[in-house]
C-alpha positions as CSV (number, residue, x, y, z in Angstrom):
1,M,0.0,0.0,0.0
2,N,1.1,3.5,-0.8
3,F,2.9,4.8,2.4
4,K,1.9,8.4,1.7
5,L,-1.7,7.3,1.6
6,W,-1.3,5.5,4.9
7,I,-0.1,8.7,6.5
8,V,-3.1,10.5,5.0
9,L,-5.4,7.9,6.6
10,A,-3.7,8.2,10.0
11,F,-4.2,12.0,10.1
12,I,-7.4,12.1,8.1
13,N,-9.0,14.8,10.1
14,L,-5.9,17.1,9.8
15,A,-6.1,17.2,6.0
16,F,-9.7,17.8,5.0
17,A,-11.7,17.9,8.2
18,K,-14.0,20.8,9.2
19,T,-13.2,22.8,12.2
20,E,-16.4,21.8,14.0
21,M,-16.4,20.2,17.4
22,F,-17.2,16.7,16.0
23,D,-16.6,15.6,12.5
24,L,-19.0,13.3,10.8
25,Y,-17.8,12.0,7.4
26,S,-20.5,12.6,4.9
27,S,-20.7,11.2,1.3
28,G,-18.6,14.2,0.3
29,Y,-15.7,13.2,2.6
30,Q,-16.1,9.6,1.5
31,S,-16.0,10.2,-2.2
32,F,-13.2,12.8,-1.9
33,Y,-10.9,10.4,-0.1
34,A,-11.9,7.5,-2.2
35,C,-11.3,9.2,-5.5
36,S,-8.2,11.0,-4.4
37,G,-6.7,7.8,-3.0
38,Y,-7.6,5.8,-6.1
39,L,-5.9,8.4,-8.4
40,E,-2.8,8.7,-6.3
41,G,-2.4,5.0,-6.8
42,I,-2.5,5.0,-10.6
43,A,-0.8,8.3,-11.7
44,T,1.2,11.3,-10.5
45,F,-0.3,14.6,-11.3
46,C,1.6,16.8,-8.8
47,G,5.4,16.3,-8.6
48,P,7.9,17.6,-6.0
49,D,8.0,21.0,-7.6
50,S,4.2,21.4,-7.7
51,P,2.7,23.8,-5.1
52,Y,-0.1,21.2,-4.6
53,Q,0.5,18.0,-2.7
54,Y,-1.8,15.0,-1.7
55,E,-5.4,16.1,-1.4
56,A,-4.6,19.7,-2.5
57,C,-3.6,18.3,-5.8
58,T,-7.2,17.3,-6.4
59,C,-8.3,20.9,-6.0
60,G,-5.3,22.7,-7.7
61,N,-4.4,20.4,-10.6
62,K,-6.9,20.5,-13.5
63,N,-5.9,17.1,-14.8
64,M,-6.3,15.3,-11.4
65,R,-9.5,17.3,-10.8
66,A,-10.9,16.2,-14.2
67,S,-10.1,12.5,-13.4
68,F,-11.5,13.0,-9.9
69,M,-14.8,14.2,-11.3
70,A,-15.1,11.2,-13.6
71,C,-14.5,9.0,-10.5
72,V,-17.2,10.8,-8.6
73,K,-19.7,10.5,-11.4
74,A,-19.0,6.8,-11.6
75,M,-20.0,6.6,-7.9
76,Y,-23.0,8.9,-7.8
77,A,-25.5,9.7,-10.5
78,D,-26.3,13.1,-9.0
79,D,-23.1,14.9,-7.9
80,S,-24.5,18.4,-7.5
81,S,-24.4,18.5,-3.6
82,L,-21.0,16.8,-3.6
83,V,-19.6,19.5,-5.9
84,D,-20.8,22.2,-3.4
85,F,-18.9,20.2,-0.7
86,F,-15.7,20.1,-2.9
87,V,-15.9,23.8,-3.6
88,N,-16.1,24.6,0.1
89,G,-13.5,22.1,1.1
90,C,-10.9,23.4,-1.4
91,S,-11.5,26.9,-0.2
92,E,-11.5,26.2,3.6
93,N,-8.7,23.7,3.7
94,F,-6.3,24.6,0.9
95,A,-7.2,28.2,0.1
96,I,-7.9,27.2,-3.5
97,E,-10.9,29.2,-4.8
98,L,-13.0,27.3,-7.3
99,T,-16.5,27.5,-8.4
100,K,-19.1,24.8,-9.0
101,K,-18.7,25.5,-12.8
102,D,-15.0,24.8,-12.5
103,F,-15.8,21.2,-11.3
104,E,-18.5,20.7,-13.9
105,D,-16.1,22.0,-16.7
106,S,-13.5,19.6,-15.3
107,Y,-15.7,16.6,-16.3
108,D,-16.1,18.0,-19.8
109,Y,-12.3,18.4,-20.0
110,Y,-12.0,14.8,-18.9
111,L,-14.2,13.6,-21.7
112,E,-12.1,15.4,-24.3
113,H,-8.6,14.7,-23.0
114,A,-8.6,11.6,-20.9
115,V,-5.9,9.0,-21.8
116,D,-6.3,5.3,-21.0
117,V,-3.0,4.3,-19.4
118,S,-4.1,0.9,-18.1
119,N,-2.8,-1.0,-21.1
120,D,0.2,1.2,-21.8
121,A,3.2,-0.9,-21.0
122,D,5.5,2.1,-21.2
123,F,3.5,4.2,-18.8
124,N,5.4,5.1,-15.6
125,M,3.0,6.1,-12.8
126,T,5.7,7.9,-10.8
127,E,6.3,10.4,-13.6
128,V,4.3,13.6,-13.6
129,I,1.7,13.8,-16.4
130,D,-0.2,16.7,-17.8
131,Y,-3.4,15.0,-18.9
132,P,-6.4,13.3,-17.2
133,V,-6.4,9.5,-17.1
134,V,-9.3,7.2,-17.9
135,I,-10.8,5.7,-14.6
136,D,-12.2,2.3,-14.1
137,P,-15.8,2.7,-12.7
138,D,-15.8,-0.7,-11.0
139,T,-12.5,0.0,-9.2
140,C,-13.9,3.4,-8.1
141,K,-16.9,1.8,-6.5
142,V,-14.6,-0.6,-4.6
143,W,-12.7,2.4,-3.3
144,L,-16.0,4.1,-2.3
145,A,-17.2,0.9,-0.5
146,S,-13.9,0.8,1.4
147,Y,-14.2,4.4,2.5
148,K,-17.9,4.1,3.3
149,Q,-17.0,1.3,5.7
150,F,-13.9,3.0,7.0
151,L,-15.2,6.6,7.5
152,G,-18.7,5.4,8.1
153,N,-17.4,3.6,11.1
154,Y,-16.3,6.9,12.6
155,N,-19.9,8.2,12.1
156,N,-21.4,5.1,13.5
157,S,-19.1,5.1,16.5
158,Y,-20.0,8.7,17.3
159,W,-23.7,8.0,17.2
160,L,-23.3,4.8,19.2
161,G,-21.3,6.7,21.8
162,I,-24.2,9.1,22.1
163,G,-26.3,6.0,22.4
164,L,-24.3,4.8,25.4
165,T,-24.8,8.2,27.0
166,S,-28.5,8.0,26.1
167,F,-28.7,4.7,27.8
168,W,-27.8,6.3,31.1
169,A,-30.0,9.3,30.3
170,A,-32.9,6.8,30.0
171,V,-32.0,5.0,33.3
172,L,-31.6,8.3,35.1
173,L,-34.9,9.6,33.6
174,M,-36.8,6.5,34.8
175,A,-35.3,6.8,38.3
176,T,-36.1,10.5,38.4
177,V,-39.7,9.9,37.3
178,Y,-40.3,7.0,39.7
179,N,-38.6,8.5,42.7
180,W,-40.2,12.0,42.4
181,T,-43.6,10.5,41.6
182,I,-43.3,8.5,44.9
183,Y,-42.1,11.6,46.7
184,L,-44.8,13.9,45.4
185,F,-47.6,11.3,45.4
186,P,-46.9,9.1,48.4
187,S,-50.4,7.6,48.3
188,L,-49.7,6.1,44.9
189,N,-46.7,4.2,46.4
190,K,-49.0,2.7,49.1
191,K,-51.1,1.2,46.3
192,L,-48.2,-0.6,44.6
193,V,-48.7,-3.9,46.4
194,G,-49.8,-7.3,45.2
195,P,-48.3,-10.5,43.9
196,I,-46.7,-9.0,40.8
197,T,-45.3,-5.9,42.4
198,N,-44.1,-7.9,45.4
199,K,-42.3,-10.5,43.3
200,I,-40.4,-7.8,41.4
201,R,-39.4,-6.1,44.6
202,K,-38.6,-9.4,46.4
203,Y,-36.4,-10.9,43.7
204,I,-35.0,-7.8,41.9
205,T,-35.2,-4.3,43.3
206,I,-34.7,-4.8,47.0
207,P,-32.3,-7.7,47.7
208,A,-28.6,-7.9,47.0
209,I,-27.2,-10.4,44.4
210,G,-26.7,-12.9,47.2
211,R,-27.4,-11.6,50.7
212,R,-24.6,-9.1,51.0
213,R,-24.3,-5.6,49.6
214,A,-22.9,-3.4,52.3
215,E,-20.7,-6.2,53.6
216,V,-17.6,-7.2,51.6
217,K,-17.9,-10.2,49.4
218,P,-14.8,-12.4,49.9
219,M,-13.1,-13.2,46.7
220,Y,-9.6,-14.6,47.4
221,G,-8.5,-11.6,49.4
222,I,-7.2,-9.2,46.9
223,F,-10.3,-9.4,44.8
224,D,-12.8,-8.9,47.6
225,A,-15.6,-6.6,46.4
226,L,-18.8,-4.8,47.3
227,L,-21.6,-6.1,45.1
228,P,-24.5,-4.1,43.8
229,T,-28.1,-5.0,44.5
230,R,-29.9,-7.1,42.0
231,G,-31.7,-4.1,40.6
232,E,-28.4,-2.2,40.2
233,S,-26.9,-5.4,38.6
234,V,-29.7,-5.4,36.0
235,I,-28.7,-1.9,35.0
236,I,-24.9,-2.7,34.9
237,G,-25.6,-6.0,33.0
238,S,-27.8,-4.2,30.5
239,F,-25.2,-1.5,29.9
240,T,-22.5,-4.2,29.4
241,I,-24.7,-6.0,26.9
242,V,-25.5,-2.7,25.0
243,C,-21.8,-1.7,25.1
244,T,-20.8,-5.1,23.6
245,V,-23.4,-5.0,20.9
246,F,-22.4,-1.4,20.0
247,C,-18.8,-2.5,19.8
248,A,-19.6,-5.2,17.2
249,W,-22.4,-3.5,15.2
250,N,-21.6,-3.2,11.5
251,I,-18.0,-4.1,11.9
252,K,-17.2,-6.0,8.8
253,P,-14.6,-6.4,6.0
254,V,-15.0,-5.1,2.5
255,E,-14.3,-7.4,-0.4
256,G,-11.3,-6.1,-2.2
257,D,-10.6,-3.5,0.5
258,T,-8.4,-0.8,-1.0
259,I,-7.3,0.7,2.3
260,F,-6.1,-2.2,4.4
261,G,-4.0,-5.1,3.2
262,S,-5.9,-7.8,5.1
263,V,-9.1,-8.6,6.8
264,Q,-7.3,-8.7,10.1
265,E,-6.0,-5.1,9.7
266,S,-9.5,-3.9,8.6
267,I,-11.4,-5.4,11.5
268,S,-8.7,-4.4,14.0
269,R,-8.8,-0.8,12.9
270,Q,-12.6,-0.6,12.9
271,I,-12.8,-2.1,16.4
272,A,-10.0,0.2,17.6
273,V,-11.9,3.3,16.3
274,R,-15.2,2.1,17.7
275,T,-14.0,1.3,21.2
276,G,-11.9,4.5,21.5
277,I,-14.8,6.7,20.5
278,L,-17.3,4.8,22.7
279,A,-15.0,5.2,25.8
280,S,-14.5,8.9,25.1
281,A,-18.3,9.5,24.6
282,Y,-19.4,8.6,28.0
283,M,-16.2,9.7,29.9
284,P,-17.9,12.9,31.1
285,L,-20.5,10.7,32.8
286,L,-17.8,8.7,34.5
287,I,-16.4,11.9,36.0
288,L,-19.8,13.3,36.9
289,F,-20.9,10.1,38.7
290,A,-17.8,10.4,41.0
291,G,-18.5,14.1,42.0
292,R,-19.8,15.0,45.5
293,N,-21.8,17.8,43.9
294,N,-23.4,15.7,41.2
295,F,-26.7,17.4,40.4
296,L,-28.0,14.0,39.3
297,Q,-28.2,13.0,43.0
298,W,-30.9,15.6,43.5
299,L,-32.5,14.8,40.2
300,T,-32.8,11.0,40.7
301,R,-32.9,11.0,44.5
302,W,-30.1,8.4,44.4
303,K,-27.4,8.4,47.1
304,F,-23.8,9.3,46.5
305,S,-22.8,5.7,47.2
306,T,-25.1,4.5,44.4
307,F,-23.4,6.8,41.9
308,I,-19.9,5.8,43.2
309,M,-20.9,2.1,42.6
310,F,-21.9,2.9,39.0
311,H,-18.8,5.0,38.6
312,R,-16.6,2.0,39.5
313,W,-18.4,-0.4,37.1
314,I,-18.6,1.8,34.1
315,G,-15.0,2.8,34.7
316,R,-14.0,-0.9,34.5
317,I,-15.9,-1.1,31.2
318,A,-14.1,2.0,30.0
319,F,-10.8,0.4,30.8
320,I,-11.7,-2.6,28.7
321,L,-12.7,-0.4,25.8
322,V,-9.5,1.6,26.0
323,T,-7.4,-1.6,26.2
324,I,-9.1,-3.0,23.1
325,H,-8.6,0.3,21.4
326,S,-4.9,0.2,22.0
327,I,-4.5,-3.4,21.0
328,G,-6.5,-2.9,17.8
329,Y,-4.3,0.0,16.7
330,S,-1.1,-2.0,17.7
331,I,-2.3,-4.8,15.3
332,T,-3.0,-2.3,12.6
333,F,0.4,-0.5,13.0
334,T,2.4,-3.7,13.3
335,A,4.5,-3.1,10.1
336,N,5.4,0.5,11.2
337,Y,5.0,0.1,15.0
338,K,8.3,1.8,16.0
339,L,7.6,4.7,13.6
340,Y,4.1,5.4,15.0
341,M,5.2,5.1,18.6
342,K,7.3,8.2,18.1
343,D,4.2,10.3,17.4
344,T,3.2,12.5,20.2
345,Y,-0.5,11.6,20.0
346,V,0.3,7.9,20.2
347,I,2.7,8.4,23.2
348,W,-0.1,10.3,25.1
349,G,-2.6,7.6,24.2
350,F,-0.2,5.0,25.6
351,I,0.2,7.0,28.8
352,A,-3.6,7.3,29.1
353,T,-4.0,3.5,28.6
354,I,-1.4,2.6,31.2
355,S,-2.9,5.1,33.7
356,A,-6.3,3.5,33.2
357,G,-4.8,0.1,34.0
358,F,-3.3,1.4,37.2
359,I,-6.5,3.1,38.2
360,V,-8.3,-0.3,38.0
361,L,-5.6,-2.1,39.9
362,Q,-5.2,0.5,42.7
363,G,-9.0,0.8,43.0
364,L,-9.3,-2.8,44.4
365,L,-11.3,-2.8,47.6
366,Q,-8.4,-4.1,49.8
367,L,-6.2,-1.2,48.7
368,R,-8.7,1.6,49.0
369,R,-10.0,0.3,52.3
370,N,-6.7,-0.2,54.0
371,W,-4.8,2.8,52.6
372,Y,-7.7,5.2,51.6
373,E,-5.8,8.4,51.7
374,I,-2.9,7.0,49.6
375,F,-5.5,5.5,47.3
376,L,-7.3,8.8,46.9
377,I,-4.1,10.8,46.1
378,I,-2.9,8.2,43.6
379,H,-6.4,7.9,42.1
380,I,-6.6,11.6,41.4
381,I,-3.1,11.7,39.9
382,L,-3.8,8.7,37.7
383,A,-7.2,10.1,36.6
384,A,-5.5,13.5,35.7
385,L,-2.9,11.6,33.7
386,F,-5.6,9.6,31.9
387,I,-7.8,12.7,31.1
388,G,-4.7,14.7,30.1
389,G,-3.3,11.9,28.0
390,A,-6.6,11.2,26.3
391,W,-7.0,14.9,25.7
392,L,-3.6,15.2,23.9
393,H,-4.3,11.9,22.1
394,V,-7.5,13.1,20.4
395,V,-6.9,16.9,20.3
396,D,-6.3,16.8,16.6
397,L,-8.7,13.9,15.9
398,G,-12.0,15.6,16.4
399,Y,-13.1,14.2,19.8
400,V,-11.5,16.5,22.3
401,A,-14.8,18.1,23.3
402,F,-15.6,15.0,25.4
403,Y,-12.5,15.7,27.5
404,Y,-13.4,19.4,27.7
405,A,-16.6,18.2,29.4
406,C,-14.6,15.9,31.7
407,V,-12.4,18.8,32.9
408,G,-15.4,21.1,33.2
409,V,-17.3,18.7,35.4
410,W,-14.3,18.1,37.6
411,V,-13.4,21.8,38.0
412,L,-17.0,22.7,38.8
413,D,-17.2,20.0,41.5
414,R,-14.0,21.4,43.1
415,V,-15.2,25.0,42.9
416,I,-18.5,24.1,44.6
417,R,-16.7,22.0,47.3
418,F,-14.3,24.9,48.1
419,G,-17.2,27.3,48.0
420,R,-19.1,25.2,50.6
421,L,-16.0,25.0,52.8
422,F,-15.4,28.8,52.9
423,A,-19.0,29.6,53.2
424,F,-19.3,27.5,56.4
425,G,-16.1,29.0,57.7
426,F,-13.5,27.3,59.8
427,P,-14.8,27.4,63.4
428,M,-13.2,26.0,66.5
429,A,-14.9,22.7,67.4
430,D,-15.0,20.9,70.8
431,V,-13.5,17.5,70.3
432,E,-14.0,15.0,73.2
433,L,-12.9,11.3,73.4
434,F,-15.3,8.8,75.0
435,S,-14.4,5.4,76.3
436,D,-11.6,4.9,73.8
437,E,-14.1,4.2,71.1
438,T,-15.8,7.4,69.9
439,F,-15.1,11.1,69.4
440,K,-17.8,13.7,69.9
441,V,-17.2,16.7,67.7
442,T,-19.4,19.7,68.4
443,V,-19.2,22.4,65.7
444,P,-20.8,25.8,65.6
445,K,-22.7,26.3,62.4
446,P,-23.7,29.5,60.4
447,S,-27.3,30.6,60.8
448,Y,-28.0,29.9,57.1
449,W,-26.7,26.3,57.3
450,K,-29.7,24.0,57.4
451,S,-29.1,20.5,58.7
452,I,-30.5,17.6,56.7
453,P,-31.9,14.8,59.0
454,G,-30.0,11.7,58.0
455,G,-27.5,13.8,55.9
456,H,-23.8,13.8,56.1
457,A,-20.9,16.2,55.8
458,F,-17.2,16.0,54.9
459,V,-15.0,17.1,57.8
460,H,-11.5,18.6,57.6
461,F,-9.5,18.6,60.9
462,L,-7.1,21.4,60.4
463,R,-4.1,19.9,61.9
464,P,-0.7,19.8,60.1
465,S,-0.8,16.0,59.8
466,C,-4.2,15.7,58.2
467,F,-5.7,19.1,57.1
468,W,-6.0,18.0,53.5
469,Q,-8.0,14.9,54.3
470,S,-11.8,15.0,54.3
471,H,-14.0,12.2,55.6
472,P,-17.8,11.8,55.6
473,F,-19.8,11.6,58.8
474,T,-23.4,11.7,59.7
475,F,-24.4,14.4,62.2
476,T,-27.3,15.5,64.3
477,N,-28.3,18.9,65.8
478,S,-26.9,19.6,69.2
479,A,-29.2,18.5,72.1
480,E,-28.0,21.6,74.0
481,T,-28.0,24.5,71.6
482,E,-29.6,25.4,68.3
483,N,-26.6,26.6,66.5
484,E,-24.4,23.6,66.7
485,I,-24.1,20.2,65.0
486,V,-22.6,17.1,66.6
487,L,-20.7,14.4,64.9
488,Y,-19.9,11.1,66.5
489,I,-16.8,9.4,65.0
490,K,-15.8,5.8,65.7
491,I,-12.1,5.2,66.2
492,K,-10.7,3.1,63.5
493,G,-7.4,3.6,61.7
494,G,-5.8,6.5,59.8
495,L,-7.3,9.9,60.7
496,S,-9.4,8.8,63.6
497,H,-6.5,6.9,65.2
498,G,-4.2,9.9,64.9
499,L,-6.8,12.0,66.7
500,Y,-7.2,9.4,69.3
501,Q,-3.4,9.5,70.0
502,H,-3.6,13.2,70.2
503,L,-6.5,13.4,72.7
504,A,-5.6,10.4,74.8
505,G,-2.7,12.3,76.4
506,L,-4.7,15.5,77.0
507,P,-6.3,16.5,80.4
508,G,-9.9,15.4,80.3
509,R,-9.2,13.9,76.9
510,T,-10.8,17.0,75.3
511,T,-9.6,19.9,73.2
512,K,-10.6,22.6,70.8
513,M,-9.7,22.2,67.2
514,R,-10.4,24.2,64.1
515,V,-12.4,22.3,61.5
516,G,-13.8,22.8,58.0
517,I,-17.2,21.4,57.1
518,E,-18.3,20.7,53.6
519,G,-22.0,19.9,53.2
520,P,-24.6,19.1,54.0
521,Y,-25.1,16.2,51.6
522,G,-27.7,13.5,51.3
523,E,-31.3,13.6,52.2
524,S,-33.8,12.0,54.6
525,A,-35.5,8.8,53.8
526,P,-39.2,9.3,52.9
527,A,-40.4,7.7,56.1
528,K,-42.9,10.5,56.7
529,H,-45.1,9.1,54.0
530,Y,-45.6,5.8,55.8
531,D,-48.0,4.8,58.6
532,N,-45.3,3.1,60.6
533,A,-41.7,4.3,60.5
534,V,-39.1,1.9,62.0
535,F,-35.6,3.4,62.4
536,I,-32.9,0.8,63.2
537,A,-29.4,1.9,64.0
538,G,-26.3,0.0,64.9
539,G,-23.4,1.4,66.9
540,N,-22.2,4.7,65.5
541,G,-24.9,4.7,62.9
542,I,-27.2,6.3,65.4
543,P,-26.7,10.1,64.7
544,G,-28.3,10.2,61.3
545,I,-31.1,7.7,62.2
546,Y,-31.8,9.6,65.4
547,S,-32.0,12.9,63.6
548,E,-34.4,11.5,61.1
549,A,-36.7,10.0,63.8
550,W,-36.5,13.2,65.8
551,S,-37.4,15.4,62.7
552,L,-40.3,13.1,61.8
553,A,-41.7,13.2,65.3
554,Q,-41.6,17.0,65.3
555,K,-43.4,17.1,62.0
556,S,-46.1,14.6,62.9
557,K,-47.3,15.7,66.3
558,N,-50.8,16.0,65.2
559,N,-51.3,12.6,63.6
560,D,-51.3,9.0,64.6
561,K,-48.1,8.0,62.8
562,I,-46.1,5.3,64.7
563,I,-42.4,6.0,65.1
564,N,-40.1,3.3,66.4
565,L,-36.4,3.8,67.1
566,I,-34.2,0.8,67.7
567,W,-30.6,1.1,68.6
568,I,-28.3,-1.9,68.7
569,I,-25.1,-1.5,70.6
570,R,-22.4,-3.8,71.9
571,D,-22.2,-2.5,75.5
572,S,-23.2,0.5,77.6
573,K,-20.2,2.6,76.6
574,S,-22.2,4.1,73.7
575,L,-24.8,5.3,76.2
576,E,-22.2,7.6,77.7
577,W,-21.6,9.7,74.6
578,F,-25.2,9.7,73.3
579,S,-27.2,10.1,76.5
580,N,-28.0,13.7,76.0
581,E,-29.8,13.0,72.8
582,L,-31.6,10.0,74.3
583,R,-32.9,12.1,77.1
584,L,-34.6,14.4,74.6
585,L,-36.8,11.6,73.4
586,K,-38.7,11.6,76.7
587,D,-41.4,14.0,75.6
588,T,-41.7,12.8,72.1
589,R,-43.9,10.1,70.5
590,I,-40.9,8.0,69.5
591,N,-40.9,4.5,70.9
592,T,-37.3,3.8,71.7
593,T,-35.7,0.4,72.3
594,V,-32.0,-0.1,73.0
595,Y,-30.4,-3.6,72.6
596,I,-27.2,-4.3,74.4
597,T,-25.8,-7.3,72.7
598,K,-22.9,-8.3,74.9
599,P,-23.5,-7.2,78.4
600,N,-21.6,-8.4,81.5
601,L,-24.6,-10.0,83.3
602,D,-23.6,-10.1,87.0
603,I,-25.8,-7.4,88.6
604,E,-29.3,-8.4,89.6
605,S,-31.9,-5.7,89.4
606,S,-35.1,-5.4,91.6
607,D,-37.2,-7.2,89.0
608,G,-34.9,-10.2,89.0
609,E,-33.3,-9.6,85.6
610,K,-29.6,-9.6,85.2
611,K,-28.1,-6.2,84.3
612,E,-24.7,-5.2,82.9
613,K,-22.0,-4.4,85.3
614,E,-19.7,-1.6,84.1
615,D,-18.2,0.9,86.5
616,G,-20.3,-0.4,89.3
617,N,-23.9,0.1,88.2
618,S,-23.8,2.1,85.0
619,V,-26.6,0.3,83.2
620,L,-28.9,0.6,86.2
621,S,-28.0,4.3,86.4
622,Y,-28.8,4.8,82.7
623,E,-32.1,2.9,83.0
624,S,-33.2,5.2,85.8
625,K,-32.3,8.3,83.9
626,L,-33.8,7.0,80.7
627,S,-36.9,5.5,82.0
628,H,-38.8,6.3,78.7
629,I,-36.5,3.9,76.9
630,I,-36.8,0.1,76.8
631,F,-33.6,-1.7,77.4
632,K,-33.1,-5.3,76.2
633,Y,-30.1,-7.6,76.5
634,G,-28.7,-9.9,73.9
635,R,-28.7,-9.8,70.1
636,P,-32.1,-9.0,68.6
637,S,-33.7,-11.1,65.9
638,L,-34.0,-8.7,63.0
639,E,-36.3,-11.2,61.3
640,D,-38.7,-11.2,64.2
641,I,-38.6,-7.4,64.4
642,V,-39.5,-7.1,60.8
643,K,-42.4,-9.6,61.0
644,E,-43.7,-8.0,64.1
645,Q,-43.6,-4.4,62.8
646,V,-45.2,-5.4,59.5
647,E,-48.0,-7.4,61.1
648,E,-48.8,-4.8,63.8
649,S,-48.8,-1.9,61.4
650,R,-52.3,-0.7,60.4
651,G,-50.9,0.3,57.0
652,S,-47.6,0.9,55.2
653,T,-44.2,0.4,56.9
654,A,-40.8,1.9,56.2
655,F,-37.6,0.4,57.6
656,V,-34.8,3.0,57.7
657,T,-31.3,1.8,58.8
658,C,-27.7,2.7,59.3
659,G,-25.1,0.6,61.1
660,N,-22.6,-2.1,60.6
661,P,-22.8,-3.7,57.1
662,I,-23.8,-7.1,58.3
663,M,-26.8,-5.7,60.2
664,V,-27.9,-3.5,57.3
665,D,-27.6,-6.5,54.8
666,D,-29.6,-8.8,57.1
667,L,-32.3,-6.2,57.5
668,R,-32.5,-5.7,53.7
669,Y,-32.9,-9.4,53.3
670,F,-35.6,-9.9,55.9
671,V,-37.6,-6.9,54.6
672,S,-37.4,-8.4,51.0
673,Q,-38.7,-11.8,52.4
674,N,-41.6,-10.3,54.4
675,L,-43.4,-8.0,52.0
676,H,-47.1,-7.9,52.8
677,P,-49.7,-8.6,50.1
678,E,-51.9,-5.7,51.2
679,K,-49.6,-3.3,53.0
680,R,-46.7,-1.5,51.4
681,V,-43.3,-2.4,53.1
682,D,-40.1,-0.5,52.0
683,F,-36.5,-0.6,52.9
684,F,-34.2,2.5,53.0
685,E,-30.5,2.1,53.6
686,Q,-28.8,5.2,54.9
687,L,-25.4,3.6,55.2
688,Q,-23.0,5.3,52.8
689,V,-20.5,2.7,51.6
690,W,-18.2,4.0,48.9
691,A,-14.7,3.1,50.0
């Protein structure tokens, strides 16, 4: 194959492309490249001394233009619209001003002066000629078919890329319509019961793939993963199928292909083009799904953790597409691999591909769970390398607008995040350590800042060792003053362990510390629309659940809604740091039960029951102070709780939960297995699992 023609193909947009954001190759492009390529292979019209080279020769040399018009007429009976395209193209790309009549006259010139060189044994195609040559109509049609398939694949890939984005637009639209309909017309939701609805909800929309969603699914250690729900899996599976079909649609060889030397090269190139464009087309969504200030959260009423889950899965698919894209081009460029690897755009494409691979590897659950801060920093660097590399890879190929959108989305999210931080200010917070297990952080808030019951905020502790870190925590309004919020943080590793070491050596294990608050994020579960609202919290999951129950009680004072709050804790240490909030429940209509799962039963109370012994008689003391709360000992049966609440409810029941992942998953399962044929039963998970 003519090496000059190969270069033309590799940089096809640079030669004759419009300056629009996206280039779609019309019949004008296809016929121009087909006829120009065909003529370059049979004769030389413009030599080294000619001012016109390659495609410009078609416009500037009257003999090539004449032969070119004959080729076009062999392809299309009506060439009037094509001639307009050629006139504009010659002017815009090569500054050669021609008229429509010039092209039409060129064909007449061809009819009068064309020479048949096909049977001339003495004809040397490398020598410059000054006459048109007779074209072979059948060969012209093969060239056109080759370019229709080759350039048409760019067009198809662009529209199929829009189709992938449209897939998510359809999913998001359905979620938006459903969730807002339920929110605005709650009575309609109560009517969605019965055998068909309940089977869909029991087997698809509520449960996890197995029984675990919040809890890690063991997969040989390094491959441990968080699995989506069955409903989410249907969406991911459907997207994967659509993506696979789109990758293969209309990918086929052309008999007698004039562009590629083999079927393997042709198919490899087509697949490489297709997968590269598909990955680029939905890349902005990938970035948007990962943003804290993703407007789609408000639109769909989905949680941030749901979008993060979709972000991970479509990111993995994007990596597969990018890898196939790179392999496809490597196969196509085999003969000149070293030459092409020197091109800047190829180098940046290689960097982007390698970065994508490392993103997938370092995004494994074990790594991001155990070294989250390191993961996050590396993730951002690699993502920037990928976006930057992909940008520079396609900047001259017509698809850079997708990466404009990526950067725009990322920058906007950061601007909003910094805006939230500075708008809240950086107040001094009271930080107190309780029982070596929990921090209580009390933060003054601006008057404009409205708390979201069940919401969360990202907190920066402005210490030299960790000021750049931000972690999400649920909060509740202070039980003591109106202008403060309180966060309860369980001591784990990393940031919380560093704070523990700092406070453990201080008098009273308390201090003041400047903090930054970014939020609030999230929203309350729609429990207010149900006749029976059951709030179940485990351990440090109580703040958000408590605030939702409290808010609902304040809003439903004048109706007969039943509100139950169940808190499951390991021992009475948790009562120490949350007792103020529990005392406030005394004059509310919230029925509160506290389960202590592992008490030390060696104190006997007046009623003959064994009570927990900690610091003398702490449980007895709390029971006397919190007489409005029912205390139970031992691990509760979530299944029995669900059955009892559903059966005793006079109407619909909402279960709202936050706590350790096993508890949340068990409750999800038992709710899915105990849907009532006449009363609506729903499950709302407020546990945000994204790391």
